[in-house]
C-alpha positions as CSV (number, residue, x, y, z in Angstrom):
1,M,118.7,166.1,100.1
2,P,120.3,163.5,97.6
3,S,119.0,163.9,94.1
4,S,117.2,160.6,94.1
5,K,115.2,161.6,97.2
6,L,114.5,165.0,95.7
7,S,113.3,163.5,92.5
8,R,111.0,161.2,94.4
9,T,109.6,164.1,96.4
10,V,109.0,166.1,93.2
11,R,107.3,163.2,91.5
12,A,105.1,162.7,94.6
13,V,104.1,166.4,94.6
14,L,103.5,166.5,90.9
15,S,101.3,163.3,91.1
16,Q,98.7,165.2,93.0
17,P,95.6,166.5,91.1
18,D,96.6,170.1,92.0
19,P,100.3,170.1,93.0
20,T,100.4,173.8,93.9
21,A,97.3,173.5,96.2
22,H,98.8,170.4,97.8
23,A,102.1,172.3,98.6
24,L,100.2,175.3,99.9
25,L,98.0,173.3,102.2
26,L,101.0,171.5,103.6
27,R,102.7,174.8,104.3
28,D,99.6,176.1,106.0
29,S,99.3,173.0,108.2
30,Q,102.8,173.8,109.6
31,Q,101.6,177.3,110.6
32,F,98.6,175.7,112.4
33,T,101.0,173.3,114.2
34,R,103.1,176.3,115.3
35,M,100.0,178.1,116.7
36,H,98.7,175.0,118.5
37,F,102.2,174.5,120.0
38,L,102.4,178.1,121.2
39,S,98.8,178.0,122.6
40,A,99.5,174.9,124.6
41,A,102.8,176.2,125.8
42,V,101.1,179.3,127.2
43,R,98.4,177.3,129.0
44,L,101.0,174.9,130.3
45,G,103.2,177.6,131.7
46,L,106.2,176.4,129.6
47,L,107.2,179.9,128.5
48,E,107.6,181.2,132.1
49,A,109.3,177.9,133.1
50,L,111.9,178.7,130.4
51,A,112.8,182.1,131.8
52,S,116.2,180.4,132.0
53,P,117.4,177.3,130.1
54,A,116.3,174.0,131.7
55,T,116.5,170.3,131.0
56,A,113.4,168.2,130.2
57,A,113.6,166.7,133.7
58,E,113.8,170.1,135.4
59,L,110.8,171.3,133.3
60,E,108.8,168.2,134.2
61,E,109.3,169.0,137.8
62,R,108.5,172.7,137.5
63,L,105.4,172.1,135.5
64,G,104.0,169.1,137.4
65,V,104.2,166.7,134.4
66,D,103.0,163.3,135.5
67,A,105.6,160.5,135.4
68,T,103.3,158.6,133.1
69,R,103.4,161.4,130.5
70,T,107.1,162.1,130.0
71,T,107.0,160.6,126.5
72,Q,104.2,163.0,125.5
73,F,106.0,166.0,127.1
74,R,109.3,165.3,125.5
75,L,107.5,164.9,122.1
76,F,106.0,168.3,122.9
77,L,109.4,169.8,123.5
78,E,110.8,168.2,120.3
79,L,107.9,169.7,118.4
80,G,108.7,173.2,119.8
81,C,112.3,172.8,118.5
82,S,111.0,171.6,115.1
83,V,108.8,174.7,114.6
84,G,111.7,176.9,115.7
85,E,110.1,178.3,118.9
86,L,112.5,176.3,121.3
87,G,116.2,175.6,121.1
88,S,118.2,172.8,122.6
89,R,121.8,172.7,123.5
90,G,123.7,170.3,125.8
91,G,120.4,168.8,126.9
92,A,118.9,172.2,128.0
93,Y,115.9,173.9,126.4
94,R,115.5,177.6,125.9
95,L,113.1,180.0,124.2
96,K,114.4,180.6,120.7
97,G,111.6,181.8,118.3
98,R,110.6,185.4,118.2
99,R,106.9,184.5,118.8
100,A,107.7,182.5,121.9
101,R,110.0,185.2,123.3
102,A,107.4,187.9,122.6
103,L,104.7,185.9,124.3
104,A,107.0,185.7,127.4
105,G,108.0,189.3,127.1
106,R,106.9,192.7,128.5
107,N,103.8,192.9,126.3
108,G,103.1,189.2,126.4
109,S,99.7,189.3,128.1
110,V,98.2,191.1,125.1
111,L,99.8,188.7,122.6
112,R,98.8,185.7,124.7
113,A,95.2,186.9,124.8
114,L,95.3,187.4,121.0
115,L,96.6,183.9,120.6
116,E,93.9,182.5,122.8
117,E,91.2,184.5,121.0
118,Q,92.3,183.0,117.7
119,T,92.8,179.4,118.8
120,A,89.9,179.1,121.2
121,Y,87.1,181.7,120.7
122,H,87.5,182.0,116.9
123,D,88.1,178.3,116.5
124,T,84.9,177.5,118.3
125,V,82.9,179.9,116.0
126,Y,84.3,178.2,112.9
127,R,83.7,174.7,114.3
128,E,80.1,175.6,115.0
129,L,79.6,177.6,111.8
130,P,77.8,174.9,109.8
131,E,75.2,174.4,112.5
132,T,74.9,178.1,113.0
133,L,74.3,178.7,109.3
134,R,71.6,176.0,109.3
135,G,69.6,177.9,111.9
136,G,71.4,176.9,115.2
137,A,71.6,179.4,118.0
138,L,74.4,182.0,117.9
139,G,77.2,181.1,120.3
140,D,77.1,182.4,123.8
141,H,80.8,183.1,123.8
142,L,81.1,186.4,125.7
143,P,80.8,185.1,129.3
144,R,83.7,182.8,128.7
145,Y,85.9,185.0,126.5
146,A,85.1,188.5,127.7
147,G,88.4,188.9,129.6
148,V,90.4,187.5,126.6
149,I,88.6,189.8,124.2
150,A,89.3,192.8,126.4
151,E,92.9,192.0,126.8
152,S,93.5,191.2,123.1
153,S,91.8,194.4,122.0
154,R,94.7,196.2,123.7
155,I,96.8,195.3,120.7
156,A,95.7,198.7,119.2
157,E,95.9,200.6,122.5
158,G,99.0,202.6,121.5
159,V,97.5,204.1,118.4
160,I,94.0,204.7,120.0
161,T,95.6,206.3,123.0
162,G,97.4,208.8,120.8
163,Y,94.2,209.6,119.0
164,V,92.3,210.1,122.3
165,R,95.0,212.5,123.6
166,E,94.7,214.5,120.3
167,A,90.9,214.7,120.4
168,V,90.8,215.8,124.1
169,R,93.5,218.3,123.5
170,E,91.5,219.9,120.6
171,A,88.1,219.9,122.4
172,P,86.7,223.1,123.8
173,G,87.0,221.8,127.3
174,G,88.4,218.8,129.2
175,R,85.4,217.0,130.7
176,V,85.4,213.4,129.3
177,L,82.9,210.5,129.4
178,D,84.3,207.1,128.4
179,V,81.5,204.7,127.5
180,G,82.6,201.1,128.1
181,C,85.8,202.3,129.9
182,G,87.3,198.9,130.6
183,S,90.6,199.2,132.4
184,G,90.4,203.1,132.3
185,V,93.4,203.4,130.1
186,Y,91.7,205.9,127.8
187,L,90.8,208.1,130.8
188,R,94.4,208.0,131.6
189,A,95.1,209.3,128.1
190,A,92.5,212.0,128.5
191,A,94.3,213.1,131.7
192,D,97.2,214.3,129.6
193,R,95.2,217.5,129.1
194,P,95.9,219.6,132.2
195,G,92.8,220.0,134.3
196,S,90.7,217.4,132.5
197,T,88.1,215.5,134.5
198,G,85.4,213.0,133.8
199,T,83.7,209.7,134.2
200,G,84.1,206.1,133.0
201,L,80.9,204.0,132.5
202,D,81.0,200.2,132.1
203,V,78.3,197.5,132.4
204,Q,80.8,194.9,133.9
205,P,81.4,195.2,137.7
206,A,84.9,193.7,137.2
207,S,85.8,196.4,134.7
208,V,84.6,199.1,137.1
209,E,86.7,197.6,139.9
210,L,89.7,197.4,137.6
211,A,89.4,201.0,136.3
212,E,88.9,202.3,139.9
213,A,92.0,200.5,141.1
214,N,94.0,201.7,138.1
215,L,92.9,205.4,138.5
216,D,94.0,205.2,142.1
217,R,97.3,203.7,141.1
218,W,97.8,206.4,138.5
219,S,96.9,209.1,141.1
220,L,93.9,210.2,139.0
221,A,91.1,209.2,141.3
222,D,90.6,212.8,142.3
223,R,89.9,213.7,138.6
224,F,88.0,210.7,137.2
225,T,85.3,208.5,138.6
226,V,83.9,205.2,137.4
227,R,80.3,204.0,137.5
228,Q,78.6,200.8,136.6
229,G,75.7,201.1,134.2
230,D,74.4,200.7,130.7
231,V,74.6,203.9,128.6
232,R,71.1,203.2,127.3
233,E,69.7,203.5,130.8
234,A,72.1,205.5,132.9
235,E,72.0,209.1,133.9
236,L,75.0,210.5,132.1
237,D,75.5,213.6,134.2
238,G,76.7,215.9,131.4
239,P,77.6,218.0,129.7
240,Y,80.9,216.6,128.5
241,D,83.3,218.1,126.0
242,V,84.4,214.6,124.7
243,V,82.5,211.3,124.7
244,L,84.5,208.2,123.9
245,L,82.9,205.2,122.3
246,L,85.9,202.9,121.6
247,N,85.8,199.4,120.2
248,N,82.2,198.7,121.3
249,V,79.7,200.0,118.8
250,Y,79.2,196.4,117.6
251,Y,77.6,195.5,120.9
252,F,74.6,197.7,119.9
253,E,72.0,196.5,117.5
254,P,71.9,198.6,114.3
255,K,68.3,199.6,115.2
256,E,69.6,200.9,118.6
257,R,72.4,203.0,117.2
258,P,70.3,206.2,116.3
259,A,68.9,206.4,119.8
260,L,72.4,205.7,121.3
261,F,73.8,208.6,119.2
262,R,71.0,210.9,120.3
263,T,71.7,210.1,123.9
264,L,75.4,210.8,123.5
265,R,74.7,214.0,121.6
266,G,72.5,215.1,124.4
267,A,75.4,214.5,126.9
268,L,77.8,216.8,125.0
269,S,78.4,220.4,125.6
270,E,78.0,223.0,122.8
271,G,80.8,222.2,120.4
272,G,81.6,218.9,122.1
273,T,82.9,215.9,120.2
274,L,82.0,212.2,120.0
275,V,85.0,210.0,119.3
276,L,84.0,206.6,117.9
277,V,86.7,204.0,117.2
278,S,86.1,200.6,115.7
279,M,87.2,198.0,113.2
280,F,84.9,198.5,110.2
281,H,83.6,196.2,107.5
282,D,86.2,195.8,104.7
283,S,85.4,193.3,102.0
284,G,89.1,193.2,100.9
285,N,90.6,192.7,104.4
286,P,90.8,189.2,105.8
287,T,91.5,190.4,109.3
288,A,88.4,192.7,109.4
289,L,86.2,190.1,107.7
290,G,87.3,187.4,110.1
291,L,86.4,189.6,113.1
292,D,83.2,190.5,111.3
293,L,82.1,186.9,111.0
294,V,83.0,186.0,114.6
295,L,81.0,189.0,115.9
296,A,78.0,188.2,113.7
297,C,78.1,184.6,115.1
298,T,78.2,185.6,118.8
299,Q,75.2,186.4,121.0
300,G,75.2,190.0,122.1
301,C,77.4,191.2,119.2
302,H,76.6,192.4,115.7
303,A,78.3,192.5,112.3
304,L,80.7,195.4,111.7
305,T,79.3,198.5,110.1
306,T,81.0,201.1,107.9
307,P,81.6,204.8,108.4
308,Q,79.2,205.4,105.5
309,E,76.4,203.6,107.3
310,L,77.1,205.5,110.6
311,A,77.3,209.0,109.0
312,P,73.5,209.5,108.4
313,E,72.7,208.0,111.8
314,L,75.0,210.5,113.4
315,R,73.6,213.4,111.4
316,E,70.0,212.3,112.4
317,A,71.2,212.5,116.0
318,G,72.2,216.1,115.6
319,F,75.9,215.9,114.7
320,G,76.7,218.4,111.9
321,Q,80.4,217.7,111.2
322,I,81.7,214.1,110.8
323,R,85.4,213.3,110.1
324,T,86.8,209.9,109.5
325,D,90.5,209.0,110.2
326,Q,92.2,205.8,109.4
327,L,94.3,204.8,112.4
328,V,96.4,202.0,111.0
329,A,97.6,201.8,107.4
330,G,96.2,198.9,105.5
331,Q,93.6,198.1,108.2
332,S,90.0,199.2,108.7
333,L,90.6,200.4,112.2
334,C,89.2,204.0,111.9
335,A,88.0,206.8,114.1
336,L,84.9,209.0,113.5
337,R,85.0,212.4,115.2
338,A,81.5,213.9,115.2
339,S,80.5,217.3,116.6
């Protein structure tokens, strides 16, 4: 930039009441623009359409862009290049940025769900927050975003899977109950222990169907079954050596938790273990606090708790030994092992 233009830019920034804040907010707005671009690109199908380089005209045909909207579409492509997520050479566009390539990659479904959770679900909570804080109803977001939440929560699947394998391997026996089993992936982890068997329980019929199909695909249907039901009402058919309660304790009201823990303790064998994994409240962690606020503003969910709050409830339910393990450094994703 020529020195005269640079000096004008510097003078313009320094003329602001708080130049540093002005510069920071401008930088932040660029990150919002990138997120909005990526979110729209996912919903439009642009990332899949760019599996190989293509011209704007080819992309318009592939994506069904209306002839009256070519100006808007080409501005959208130009924006993608400007934020570094697309590249253009010889009139052909391609995926360039690491984020765009990851969203189109092997683990893309989890990252796309995480992006949608942030730009749609969380955005809705924040837009409605003033009304909520002034007494408005909590948002009924779960029916719309349940699938997105379930998929995005898989971001921690690798570390939780390893922990489940370890807990089942160290248990006195290999019979496992997974409360809120979702896709059944943690039953698959439990199956690493030779001879292990068990049950998945989920309130959502779609989750039950998915878990059953997955267990069949993984050749585990002869070892694990899945049932639809609410753990607060269902016959648990114990005893189990391990009970899993993973990423769902915040769906239970605090006043319900002691009874829940008594129910789960009653389903365990002598020496059996409850494995509870969750993000926990952490006043110094923006990621945890952001999730905490979103949950507290959503019907059917509750604010995050802490291991220190759960420990006396677990002891009251009959658990004598309680161990807490941090699963991700710098994050409040933790596991409680109670026996």
